[in-house]
PAFILUM-213200 format. One record per residue (C-alpha): residue number from 0; residue in three letters; x, y, z. Coordinates in Angstrom, 1 decimal. Layout:
N
+-----+------+--------+--------+--------+
|  nr | rest |   east |  north |     up |
+-----+------+--------+--------+--------+
| NUM |  ALA |      X |      Y |      Z |
...
+-----+------+--------+--------+--------+
END
This chain:
403
+-----+------+--------+--------+--------+
|  nr | rest |   east |  north |     up |
+-----+------+--------+--------+--------+
|   0 |  UNK |    0.0 |    0.0 |    0.0 |
|   1 |  UNK |    2.8 |    2.4 |    0.8 |
|   2 |  UNK |    4.7 |    1.6 |   -2.4 |
|   3 |  UNK |    1.5 |    2.0 |   -4.4 |
|   4 |  UNK |    1.0 |    5.4 |   -2.9 |
|   5 |  UNK |    4.6 |    6.5 |   -3.8 |
|   6 |  UNK |    4.1 |    5.3 |   -7.3 |
|   7 |  UNK |    0.9 |    7.4 |   -7.7 |
|   8 |  UNK |    2.2 |   10.7 |   -6.4 |
|   9 |  UNK |    3.0 |   12.7 |   -9.6 |
|  10 |  UNK |    6.6 |   13.9 |  -10.1 |
|  11 |  UNK |    7.8 |   12.0 |   -7.0 |
|  12 |  UNK |   11.5 |   11.2 |   -6.9 |
|  13 |  UNK |   10.9 |    8.5 |   -4.3 |
|  14 |  UNK |    9.7 |    6.3 |   -7.2 |
|  15 |  UNK |   13.3 |    5.9 |   -8.2 |
|  16 |  UNK |   13.7 |    3.5 |   -5.2 |
|  17 |  UNK |   10.6 |    1.4 |   -5.3 |
|  18 |  UNK |   10.9 |   -2.3 |   -6.3 |
|  19 |  UNK |    9.7 |   -1.7 |   -9.8 |
|  20 |  UNK |   13.0 |    0.0 |  -10.6 |
|  21 |  UNK |   15.2 |   -3.0 |   -9.7 |
|  22 |  UNK |   13.2 |   -5.9 |  -11.1 |
|  23 |  UNK |   10.4 |   -6.9 |  -13.5 |
|  24 |  UNK |    7.7 |   -7.4 |  -10.8 |
|  25 |  UNK |    6.5 |   -4.6 |   -8.5 |
|  26 |  UNK |    3.8 |   -3.7 |   -6.0 |
|  27 |  UNK |    1.0 |   -4.7 |   -8.3 |
|  28 |  UNK |    2.2 |   -8.3 |   -8.1 |
|  29 |  UNK |    2.2 |   -8.1 |   -4.3 |
|  30 |  UNK |   -1.3 |   -6.7 |   -4.3 |
|  31 |  UNK |   -2.7 |   -9.3 |   -6.7 |
|  32 |  UNK |   -0.9 |  -12.3 |   -5.0 |
|  33 |  UNK |   -2.0 |  -11.3 |   -1.5 |
|  34 |  UNK |   -5.6 |  -10.7 |   -2.8 |
|  35 |  UNK |   -5.6 |  -14.2 |   -4.1 |
|  36 |  UNK |   -4.5 |  -15.6 |   -0.7 |
|  37 |  UNK |   -7.1 |  -13.6 |    1.2 |
|  38 |  UNK |   -9.9 |  -14.6 |   -1.3 |
|  39 |  UNK |   -9.1 |  -18.3 |   -0.8 |
|  40 |  UNK |   -9.5 |  -17.8 |    3.0 |
|  41 |  UNK |  -12.7 |  -15.7 |    2.7 |
|  42 |  UNK |  -14.5 |  -17.4 |   -0.1 |
|  43 |  UNK |  -13.1 |  -20.9 |   -0.3 |
|  44 |  UNK |  -14.9 |  -22.1 |    2.8 |
|  45 |  UNK |  -18.2 |  -20.7 |    1.5 |
|  46 |  UNK |  -17.9 |  -22.9 |   -1.7 |
|  47 |  UNK |  -17.0 |  -25.9 |    0.5 |
|  48 |  UNK |  -19.9 |  -25.6 |    2.9 |
|  49 |  UNK |  -22.7 |  -24.1 |    0.7 |
|  50 |  UNK |  -21.8 |  -25.2 |   -2.8 |
|  51 |  UNK |  -21.2 |  -23.4 |   -6.1 |
|  52 |  UNK |  -24.5 |  -21.4 |   -6.1 |
|  53 |  UNK |  -24.1 |  -19.7 |   -2.8 |
|  54 |  UNK |  -20.4 |  -19.3 |   -3.4 |
|  55 |  UNK |  -21.0 |  -17.6 |   -6.7 |
|  56 |  UNK |  -23.6 |  -15.3 |   -5.1 |
|  57 |  UNK |  -21.1 |  -14.2 |   -2.5 |
|  58 |  UNK |  -18.6 |  -13.5 |   -5.2 |
|  59 |  UNK |  -21.2 |  -11.4 |   -7.1 |
|  60 |  UNK |  -21.8 |   -9.4 |   -3.9 |
|  61 |  UNK |  -18.1 |   -8.7 |   -3.6 |
|  62 |  UNK |  -17.9 |   -7.7 |   -7.2 |
|  63 |  UNK |  -20.8 |   -5.3 |   -6.7 |
|  64 |  UNK |  -18.9 |   -3.7 |   -3.7 |
|  65 |  UNK |  -15.7 |   -3.3 |   -5.6 |
|  66 |  UNK |  -17.5 |   -2.0 |   -8.7 |
|  67 |  UNK |  -19.1 |    0.9 |   -6.8 |
|  68 |  UNK |  -15.8 |    1.5 |   -4.9 |
|  69 |  UNK |  -14.2 |    2.0 |   -8.3 |
|  70 |  UNK |  -17.0 |    4.3 |   -9.7 |
|  71 |  UNK |  -17.0 |    6.4 |   -6.5 |
|  72 |  UNK |  -13.3 |    6.8 |   -6.4 |
|  73 |  UNK |  -13.1 |    7.9 |  -10.0 |
|  74 |  UNK |  -15.8 |   10.4 |   -9.7 |
|  75 |  UNK |  -14.4 |   11.9 |   -6.4 |
|  76 |  UNK |  -11.0 |   12.4 |   -8.0 |
|  77 |  UNK |  -12.5 |   13.8 |  -11.2 |
|  78 |  UNK |  -14.7 |   16.3 |   -9.4 |
|  79 |  UNK |  -11.9 |   17.4 |   -7.1 |
|  80 |  UNK |   -9.6 |   18.0 |  -10.1 |
|  81 |  UNK |  -12.3 |   20.0 |  -11.9 |
|  82 |  UNK |  -12.8 |   22.2 |   -8.8 |
|  83 |  UNK |   -9.1 |   22.9 |   -8.6 |
|  84 |  UNK |   -8.7 |   23.5 |  -12.4 |
|  85 |  UNK |  -11.9 |   25.5 |  -13.1 |
|  86 |  UNK |  -11.4 |   27.8 |  -10.1 |
|  87 |  UNK |   -8.1 |   29.0 |  -11.6 |
|  88 |  UNK |   -6.7 |   29.4 |   -8.1 |
|  89 |  UNK |   -3.6 |   27.4 |   -8.7 |
|  90 |  UNK |   -2.6 |   29.6 |  -11.7 |
|  91 |  UNK |   -3.5 |   32.9 |  -10.0 |
|  92 |  UNK |   -1.8 |   32.2 |   -6.7 |
|  93 |  UNK |    1.1 |   30.0 |   -7.7 |
|  94 |  UNK |    1.6 |   30.3 |  -11.5 |
|  95 |  UNK |    0.8 |   26.6 |  -12.0 |
|  96 |  UNK |   -0.5 |   26.0 |  -15.5 |
|  97 |  UNK |   -0.6 |   22.2 |  -15.5 |
|  98 |  UNK |   -4.0 |   20.7 |  -16.4 |
|  99 |  UNK |   -4.4 |   17.9 |  -13.9 |
| 100 |  UNK |   -7.5 |   16.6 |  -15.7 |
| 101 |  UNK |   -5.5 |   16.1 |  -18.8 |
| 102 |  UNK |   -2.7 |   14.5 |  -16.8 |
| 103 |  UNK |   -5.0 |   11.7 |  -15.8 |
| 104 |  UNK |   -6.7 |   11.5 |  -19.2 |
| 105 |  UNK |  -10.1 |   12.5 |  -17.6 |
| 106 |  UNK |  -10.9 |   15.3 |  -20.0 |
| 107 |  UNK |  -13.2 |   13.0 |  -22.0 |
| 108 |  UNK |  -15.6 |   12.9 |  -19.1 |
| 109 |  UNK |  -16.3 |   16.6 |  -19.7 |
| 110 |  UNK |  -15.7 |   17.0 |  -23.4 |
| 111 |  UNK |  -17.3 |   13.8 |  -24.5 |
| 112 |  UNK |  -19.7 |   13.0 |  -21.7 |
| 113 |  UNK |  -22.3 |   11.2 |  -23.8 |
| 114 |  UNK |  -19.7 |    8.5 |  -24.6 |
| 115 |  UNK |  -17.4 |    8.7 |  -21.5 |
| 116 |  UNK |  -20.1 |    8.4 |  -18.8 |
| 117 |  UNK |  -21.6 |    5.2 |  -20.2 |
| 118 |  UNK |  -18.0 |    4.0 |  -20.7 |
| 119 |  UNK |  -17.3 |    4.5 |  -17.0 |
| 120 |  UNK |  -20.4 |    2.7 |  -15.9 |
| 121 |  UNK |  -19.8 |   -0.3 |  -18.2 |
| 122 |  UNK |  -16.0 |   -0.4 |  -17.6 |
| 123 |  UNK |  -15.4 |    0.1 |  -21.3 |
| 124 |  UNK |  -13.5 |    3.3 |  -20.4 |
| 125 |  UNK |  -10.8 |    2.5 |  -17.8 |
| 126 |  UNK |   -8.3 |    5.4 |  -17.4 |
| 127 |  UNK |   -4.8 |    4.1 |  -16.5 |
| 128 |  UNK |   -4.9 |    5.6 |  -13.0 |
| 129 |  UNK |   -8.0 |    3.7 |  -12.2 |
| 130 |  UNK |   -7.2 |    0.2 |  -13.7 |
| 131 |  UNK |   -6.5 |   -2.0 |  -10.7 |
| 132 |  UNK |  -10.0 |   -2.4 |   -9.3 |
| 133 |  UNK |  -11.6 |   -3.2 |  -12.7 |
| 134 |  UNK |   -9.0 |   -5.9 |  -13.1 |
| 135 |  UNK |   -9.8 |   -7.2 |   -9.6 |
| 136 |  UNK |  -13.6 |   -7.3 |  -10.5 |
| 137 |  UNK |  -13.0 |   -9.6 |  -13.5 |
| 138 |  UNK |  -10.6 |  -11.8 |  -11.6 |
| 139 |  UNK |  -13.2 |  -12.2 |   -8.9 |
| 140 |  UNK |  -15.7 |  -13.4 |  -11.5 |
| 141 |  UNK |  -13.3 |  -16.2 |  -12.4 |
| 142 |  UNK |  -13.3 |  -17.7 |   -8.9 |
| 143 |  UNK |  -16.5 |  -19.7 |   -9.4 |
| 144 |  UNK |  -15.0 |  -21.0 |  -12.7 |
| 145 |  UNK |  -11.8 |  -22.1 |  -11.0 |
| 146 |  UNK |  -13.8 |  -23.6 |   -8.1 |
| 147 |  UNK |  -16.0 |  -25.5 |  -10.6 |
| 148 |  UNK |  -13.0 |  -26.8 |  -12.4 |
| 149 |  UNK |  -11.4 |  -27.9 |   -9.1 |
| 150 |  UNK |  -14.5 |  -30.1 |   -8.5 |
| 151 |  UNK |  -13.2 |  -32.2 |  -11.4 |
| 152 |  UNK |   -9.6 |  -32.0 |  -10.2 |
| 153 |  UNK |   -7.0 |  -29.5 |   -9.0 |
| 154 |  UNK |   -5.1 |  -30.1 |  -12.3 |
| 155 |  UNK |   -8.2 |  -29.0 |  -14.2 |
| 156 |  UNK |   -8.3 |  -25.7 |  -12.2 |
| 157 |  UNK |   -4.6 |  -25.2 |  -13.0 |
| 158 |  UNK |   -5.3 |  -25.9 |  -16.7 |
| 159 |  UNK |   -8.1 |  -23.3 |  -16.8 |
| 160 |  UNK |   -5.9 |  -20.6 |  -15.3 |
| 161 |  UNK |   -2.9 |  -21.4 |  -17.4 |
| 162 |  UNK |   -5.0 |  -21.6 |  -20.6 |
| 163 |  UNK |   -6.4 |  -18.1 |  -19.9 |
| 164 |  UNK |   -2.9 |  -16.8 |  -19.3 |
| 165 |  UNK |   -1.6 |  -18.3 |  -22.5 |
| 166 |  UNK |   -4.6 |  -16.9 |  -24.5 |
| 167 |  UNK |   -3.8 |  -13.5 |  -23.3 |
| 168 |  UNK |   -0.1 |  -13.8 |  -24.3 |
| 169 |  UNK |   -1.2 |  -14.3 |  -27.9 |
| 170 |  UNK |   -3.7 |  -11.4 |  -27.6 |
| 171 |  UNK |   -6.7 |  -13.7 |  -27.9 |
| 172 |  UNK |   -8.3 |  -12.4 |  -24.7 |
| 173 |  UNK |   -8.4 |   -8.7 |  -23.8 |
| 174 |  UNK |  -10.8 |   -5.9 |  -22.9 |
| 175 |  UNK |  -11.3 |   -2.5 |  -24.5 |
| 176 |  UNK |  -10.1 |    0.4 |  -22.3 |
| 177 |  UNK |  -11.8 |    3.3 |  -24.2 |
| 178 |  UNK |  -14.6 |    3.5 |  -26.8 |
| 179 |  UNK |  -12.8 |    6.0 |  -29.0 |
| 180 |  UNK |   -9.6 |    3.9 |  -29.6 |
| 181 |  UNK |   -8.3 |    0.4 |  -29.7 |
| 182 |  UNK |   -6.4 |    0.7 |  -26.4 |
| 183 |  UNK |   -6.8 |   -2.3 |  -24.2 |
| 184 |  UNK |   -7.0 |   -2.5 |  -20.4 |
| 185 |  UNK |   -3.5 |   -1.8 |  -19.0 |
| 186 |  UNK |   -3.9 |   -4.8 |  -16.7 |
| 187 |  UNK |   -5.2 |   -7.7 |  -18.7 |
| 188 |  UNK |   -7.2 |   -9.6 |  -16.0 |
| 189 |  UNK |   -7.0 |  -12.8 |  -18.0 |
| 190 |  UNK |   -3.3 |  -12.7 |  -17.7 |
| 191 |  UNK |   -3.0 |  -11.4 |  -14.1 |
| 192 |  UNK |   -5.4 |  -14.0 |  -12.8 |
| 193 |  UNK |   -2.5 |  -16.5 |  -13.0 |
| 194 |  UNK |   -0.8 |  -14.8 |  -10.1 |
| 195 |  UNK |   -4.0 |  -14.3 |   -8.2 |
| 196 |  UNK |   -4.8 |  -18.0 |   -8.4 |
| 197 |  UNK |   -1.3 |  -18.9 |   -7.5 |
| 198 |  UNK |   -1.8 |  -17.2 |   -4.1 |
| 199 |  UNK |   -5.3 |  -18.7 |   -4.1 |
| 200 |  UNK |   -3.9 |  -22.2 |   -4.6 |
| 201 |  UNK |   -1.3 |  -21.8 |   -1.8 |
| 202 |  UNK |   -4.0 |  -21.0 |    0.7 |
| 203 |  UNK |   -6.3 |  -23.7 |   -0.6 |
| 204 |  UNK |   -3.5 |  -26.3 |   -0.1 |
| 205 |  UNK |   -3.4 |  -27.1 |   -3.8 |
| 206 |  UNK |    0.3 |  -26.1 |   -3.8 |
| 207 |  UNK |    2.4 |  -27.2 |   -0.8 |
| 208 |  UNK |    4.6 |  -24.7 |    1.0 |
| 209 |  UNK |    8.1 |  -24.8 |   -0.4 |
| 210 |  UNK |   10.9 |  -25.9 |    1.9 |
| 211 |  UNK |   13.3 |  -23.3 |    3.2 |
| 212 |  UNK |   16.8 |  -24.5 |    2.1 |
| 213 |  UNK |   20.1 |  -23.1 |    0.9 |
| 214 |  UNK |   19.6 |  -24.3 |   -2.7 |
| 215 |  UNK |   16.3 |  -22.5 |   -3.2 |
| 216 |  UNK |   17.5 |  -19.4 |   -1.4 |
| 217 |  UNK |   20.6 |  -19.2 |   -3.6 |
| 218 |  UNK |   18.5 |  -19.8 |   -6.8 |
| 219 |  UNK |   16.0 |  -17.1 |   -5.9 |
| 220 |  UNK |   18.7 |  -14.7 |   -5.0 |
| 221 |  UNK |   20.4 |  -15.2 |   -8.3 |
| 222 |  UNK |   17.1 |  -14.7 |  -10.2 |
| 223 |  UNK |   16.4 |  -11.4 |   -8.4 |
| 224 |  UNK |   20.0 |  -10.1 |   -8.9 |
| 225 |  UNK |   20.2 |  -11.3 |  -12.5 |
| 226 |  UNK |   17.2 |   -9.2 |  -13.5 |
| 227 |  UNK |   18.6 |   -5.9 |  -12.2 |
| 228 |  UNK |   20.7 |   -5.0 |  -15.3 |
| 229 |  UNK |   17.6 |   -5.4 |  -17.5 |
| 230 |  UNK |   15.1 |   -3.6 |  -15.2 |
| 231 |  UNK |   17.1 |   -0.8 |  -13.6 |
| 232 |  UNK |   17.3 |    2.2 |  -16.0 |
| 233 |  UNK |   20.5 |    3.4 |  -14.5 |
| 234 |  UNK |   22.2 |    0.3 |  -15.9 |
| 235 |  UNK |   20.6 |   -0.3 |  -19.3 |
| 236 |  UNK |   19.8 |    3.4 |  -19.9 |
| 237 |  UNK |   23.2 |    5.1 |  -19.1 |
| 238 |  UNK |   25.4 |    5.6 |  -22.1 |
| 239 |  UNK |   28.6 |    6.1 |  -20.1 |
| 240 |  UNK |   28.3 |    2.5 |  -18.8 |
| 241 |  UNK |   28.5 |    1.2 |  -22.3 |
| 242 |  UNK |   25.9 |   -1.5 |  -21.5 |
| 243 |  UNK |   24.2 |   -1.2 |  -24.8 |
| 244 |  UNK |   23.8 |   -5.0 |  -24.8 |
| 245 |  UNK |   21.6 |   -4.8 |  -21.7 |
| 246 |  UNK |   19.1 |   -2.6 |  -23.5 |
| 247 |  UNK |   19.2 |   -4.8 |  -26.5 |
| 248 |  UNK |   18.5 |   -7.9 |  -24.4 |
| 249 |  UNK |   15.7 |   -6.0 |  -22.6 |
| 250 |  UNK |   14.0 |   -5.0 |  -25.8 |
| 251 |  UNK |   14.4 |   -8.5 |  -27.2 |
| 252 |  UNK |   12.7 |  -10.2 |  -24.2 |
| 253 |  UNK |   10.0 |   -7.5 |  -23.9 |
| 254 |  UNK |    7.1 |  -10.0 |  -24.3 |
| 255 |  UNK |    8.4 |  -11.9 |  -21.3 |
| 256 |  UNK |    8.4 |   -8.8 |  -18.9 |
| 257 |  UNK |    5.6 |   -6.7 |  -20.4 |
| 258 |  UNK |    3.2 |   -5.6 |  -17.6 |
| 259 |  UNK |   -0.2 |   -5.6 |  -19.5 |
| 260 |  UNK |    0.0 |   -9.3 |  -20.4 |
| 261 |  UNK |    1.9 |  -10.2 |  -17.2 |
| 262 |  UNK |    4.9 |  -11.7 |  -19.0 |
| 263 |  UNK |    6.5 |  -14.9 |  -17.6 |
| 264 |  UNK |    9.6 |  -13.2 |  -16.3 |
| 265 |  UNK |    7.4 |  -11.0 |  -14.1 |
| 266 |  UNK |    5.9 |  -14.2 |  -12.7 |
| 267 |  UNK |    9.3 |  -15.8 |  -12.1 |
| 268 |  UNK |   10.8 |  -12.7 |  -10.6 |
| 269 |  UNK |    7.9 |  -12.2 |   -8.2 |
| 270 |  UNK |    7.9 |  -15.8 |   -7.0 |
| 271 |  UNK |   11.6 |  -15.6 |   -6.3 |
| 272 |  UNK |   11.2 |  -12.3 |   -4.4 |
| 273 |  UNK |    8.2 |  -13.6 |   -2.5 |
| 274 |  UNK |   10.1 |  -16.8 |   -1.5 |
| 275 |  UNK |   13.0 |  -14.7 |   -0.1 |
| 276 |  UNK |   10.6 |  -12.4 |    1.8 |
| 277 |  UNK |    8.7 |  -15.4 |    3.2 |
| 278 |  UNK |   11.9 |  -17.1 |    4.3 |
| 279 |  UNK |   13.1 |  -13.9 |    5.9 |
| 280 |  UNK |    9.9 |  -13.4 |    7.8 |
| 281 |  UNK |   10.0 |  -16.8 |    9.3 |
| 282 |  UNK |    7.2 |  -19.1 |   10.4 |
| 283 |  UNK |    4.1 |  -17.0 |   11.4 |
| 284 |  UNK |    6.3 |  -13.9 |   10.9 |
| 285 |  UNK |    8.5 |  -14.7 |   14.0 |
| 286 |  UNK |   11.5 |  -12.9 |   12.6 |
| 287 |  UNK |    9.5 |   -9.7 |   12.0 |
| 288 |  UNK |    8.1 |   -9.5 |   15.5 |
| 289 |  UNK |   11.2 |  -10.6 |   17.5 |
| 290 |  UNK |   13.1 |   -7.3 |   17.5 |
| 291 |  UNK |   11.7 |   -5.3 |   20.4 |
| 292 |  UNK |    8.6 |   -3.4 |   21.1 |
| 293 |  UNK |    9.4 |   -0.5 |   18.7 |
| 294 |  UNK |    9.9 |   -2.7 |   15.7 |
| 295 |  UNK |    7.0 |   -5.0 |   16.7 |
| 296 |  UNK |    4.7 |   -1.9 |   16.9 |
| 297 |  UNK |    5.9 |   -0.8 |   13.5 |
| 298 |  UNK |    5.1 |   -4.2 |   12.1 |
| 299 |  UNK |    1.6 |   -4.1 |   13.6 |
| 300 |  UNK |    0.9 |   -0.7 |   12.1 |
| 301 |  UNK |    1.9 |   -2.0 |    8.6 |
| 302 |  UNK |   -0.2 |   -5.1 |    9.3 |
| 303 |  UNK |   -3.2 |   -2.9 |   10.1 |
| 304 |  UNK |   -2.8 |   -1.0 |    6.8 |
| 305 |  UNK |   -2.7 |   -4.4 |    5.0 |
| 306 |  UNK |   -5.9 |   -5.6 |    6.8 |
| 307 |  UNK |   -7.8 |   -2.6 |    5.4 |
| 308 |  UNK |   -6.2 |   -2.7 |    2.0 |
| 309 |  UNK |   -9.3 |   -1.8 |   -0.1 |
| 310 |  UNK |  -10.1 |    1.4 |    1.9 |
| 311 |  UNK |   -6.4 |    2.3 |    2.1 |
| 312 |  UNK |   -5.9 |    1.8 |   -1.6 |
| 313 |  UNK |   -8.9 |    3.9 |   -2.5 |
| 314 |  UNK |   -7.7 |    6.7 |   -0.1 |
| 315 |  UNK |   -4.2 |    6.5 |   -1.5 |
| 316 |  UNK |   -5.2 |    7.5 |   -5.0 |
| 317 |  UNK |   -7.1 |   10.5 |   -3.7 |
| 318 |  UNK |   -4.4 |   11.5 |   -1.2 |
| 319 |  UNK |   -1.6 |   11.1 |   -3.8 |
| 320 |  UNK |   -3.3 |   13.7 |   -6.1 |
| 321 |  UNK |   -4.0 |   16.1 |   -3.3 |
| 322 |  UNK |   -0.5 |   15.8 |   -1.9 |
| 323 |  UNK |    1.0 |   16.5 |   -5.3 |
| 324 |  UNK |   -1.2 |   19.6 |   -5.9 |
| 325 |  UNK |   -0.5 |   20.9 |   -2.4 |
| 326 |  UNK |    3.2 |   20.4 |   -2.9 |
| 327 |  UNK |    3.2 |   22.1 |   -6.3 |
| 328 |  UNK |    1.1 |   25.0 |   -5.0 |
| 329 |  UNK |    3.1 |   25.8 |   -1.9 |
| 330 |  UNK |    6.7 |   24.7 |   -2.7 |
| 331 |  UNK |    7.1 |   23.5 |   -6.2 |
| 332 |  UNK |    8.5 |   20.1 |   -7.4 |
| 333 |  UNK |   12.2 |   20.7 |   -7.1 |
| 334 |  UNK |   12.7 |   21.0 |   -3.4 |
| 335 |  UNK |   13.6 |   17.9 |   -1.4 |
| 336 |  UNK |   11.8 |   18.7 |    1.9 |
| 337 |  UNK |    8.4 |   19.1 |    0.3 |
| 338 |  UNK |    8.9 |   15.9 |   -1.6 |
| 339 |  UNK |    9.8 |   14.1 |    1.7 |
| 340 |  UNK |    6.8 |   15.7 |    3.5 |
| 341 |  UNK |    4.3 |   14.8 |    0.7 |
| 342 |  UNK |    5.3 |   11.1 |    1.1 |
| 343 |  UNK |    5.5 |   10.9 |    4.9 |
| 344 |  UNK |    2.3 |   12.9 |    5.5 |
| 345 |  UNK |    0.7 |   10.7 |    2.9 |
| 346 |  UNK |    1.8 |    7.6 |    4.8 |
| 347 |  UNK |    0.3 |    9.1 |    8.0 |
| 348 |  UNK |   -3.0 |    9.7 |    6.2 |
| 349 |  UNK |   -3.1 |    6.0 |    5.0 |
| 350 |  UNK |   -2.4 |    4.8 |    8.5 |
| 351 |  UNK |   -5.1 |    7.0 |    9.9 |
| 352 |  UNK |   -7.6 |    5.6 |    7.3 |
| 353 |  UNK |   -6.7 |    2.1 |    8.2 |
| 354 |  UNK |   -7.3 |    2.6 |   12.0 |
| 355 |  UNK |  -10.5 |    4.6 |   11.5 |
| 356 |  UNK |  -12.0 |    2.0 |    9.1 |
| 357 |  UNK |  -11.0 |   -0.7 |   11.5 |
| 358 |  UNK |  -12.8 |    1.1 |   14.3 |
| 359 |  UNK |  -16.0 |    1.4 |   12.3 |
| 360 |  UNK |  -15.8 |   -2.3 |   11.3 |
| 361 |  UNK |  -15.6 |   -3.2 |   15.0 |
| 362 |  UNK |  -19.1 |   -1.7 |   15.3 |
| 363 |  UNK |  -18.4 |    0.1 |   18.6 |
| 364 |  UNK |  -22.1 |    1.1 |   18.9 |
| 365 |  UNK |  -22.9 |   -2.5 |   19.7 |
| 366 |  UNK |  -20.5 |   -2.5 |   22.7 |
| 367 |  UNK |  -21.5 |   -1.6 |   26.2 |
| 368 |  UNK |  -21.1 |    2.1 |   27.1 |
| 369 |  UNK |  -17.6 |    3.1 |   27.8 |
| 370 |  UNK |  -16.1 |    0.4 |   25.7 |
| 371 |  UNK |  -16.5 |    2.0 |   22.2 |
| 372 |  UNK |  -13.2 |    3.8 |   22.2 |
| 373 |  UNK |  -11.0 |    4.3 |   19.1 |
| 374 |  UNK |   -8.7 |    1.3 |   19.7 |
| 375 |  UNK |   -6.9 |   -0.9 |   17.2 |
| 376 |  UNK |   -9.0 |   -3.9 |   16.2 |
| 377 |  UNK |   -6.2 |   -6.3 |   16.8 |
| 378 |  UNK |   -4.0 |   -6.0 |   19.9 |
| 379 |  UNK |   -1.8 |   -9.0 |   19.2 |
| 380 |  UNK |   -0.2 |  -10.7 |   16.2 |
| 381 |  UNK |   -2.8 |  -13.3 |   14.9 |
| 382 |  UNK |   -1.5 |  -16.7 |   13.9 |
| 383 |  UNK |   -0.8 |  -16.9 |   10.2 |
| 384 |  UNK |   -1.9 |  -19.9 |    8.2 |
| 385 |  UNK |    0.7 |  -21.8 |    6.4 |
| 386 |  UNK |    1.0 |  -21.6 |    2.6 |
| 387 |  UNK |   -0.7 |  -25.0 |    2.6 |
| 388 |  UNK |   -3.8 |  -23.6 |    4.2 |
| 389 |  UNK |   -3.9 |  -25.0 |    7.7 |
| 390 |  UNK |   -7.1 |  -23.3 |    8.5 |
| 391 |  UNK |   -5.8 |  -21.3 |   11.5 |
| 392 |  UNK |   -7.6 |  -18.2 |   10.1 |
| 393 |  UNK |  -11.4 |  -18.3 |    9.9 |
| 394 |  UNK |  -13.4 |  -17.1 |    7.0 |
| 395 |  UNK |  -14.5 |  -14.2 |    9.1 |
| 396 |  UNK |  -10.9 |  -13.1 |    9.7 |
| 397 |  UNK |  -10.3 |  -13.2 |    6.0 |
| 398 |  UNK |  -13.3 |  -11.1 |    5.3 |
| 399 |  UNK |  -11.6 |   -8.4 |    7.4 |
| 400 |  UNK |   -8.7 |   -8.5 |    5.0 |
| 401 |  UNK |  -10.8 |   -8.2 |    2.0 |
| 402 |  UNK |  -13.4 |   -5.6 |    3.2 |
+-----+------+--------+--------+--------+
END
């Protein structure tokens, strides 16, 4: 969530240090993979206990929630940018001439409303800044398909997922991103579902947890390091290094790392990185929490943000635009301190959103008088299920992660 916020703040030099600069995979892979894990916990048990019909109905309800979250978020940002732009205040007070509406490609909403508005509602117009939630909606719709295939066999479920990914690689499956051009969704959901259902499969126990051993650690480390020259622009893009071959190789293997169709090298890089992170965290995250109260408190704050990921993600896109406009208006883009403040204060805003949403979800009005204080929902580290899905989390716990 924090990395996604950094990536969405316009003209933010902190983006030079996010994972996307050093490897083929980035925060999007983290988001999709963890969403797959959480969905397996939240929805898998419903399919097991109540069957495909009720399970599909629950998925449809979740799609409905995410759909309106997407629509609301887009309109809130669009209206906010219109108010800032049309007032002319930024130009009169600070000399800013940038059209923030054009920057996000939202001008069609006002200049071509008859086409753009139906496009928003039908998801046939998906501006790049607002493309993750639509992808998530389509992937959610595939859960009943995968669960139905798994009734035949787990191999059949894998076959469905891999077939969809392969079809997207050859441009056989895609969705239109705007009615007035042939541009496709930036995140092809039929490709990205492979990563989602990988996380889903781990938590369903369809894929066993990998062992932690020296050979795998070395292999994954080599994979992560070997991709740096072909992903880090300061290597392949700097003429004085004379690494022209790195750019040539990068261009040659582009179909393998392209983001829209989720190229195979992105998949391989993410799994290697995730394995290293999982090994570093230790069983149930014991290495994360075993370094004193201050570090443990920091980890629990980060965990809280992750537990309220949908609300935090939606807030992050709004806060990112507001922080950038405020920074440009007061200080400009070139100063370091404003850049640092726009990121740190944004982090604080996301943390505040996570705790407030958690408090509302705890339904304090149902508690006895005097107990409904603004307290963290979780006061201890919950036990984490293994990658094989040992069932230590209940479906209700997982619902908190998703909602």
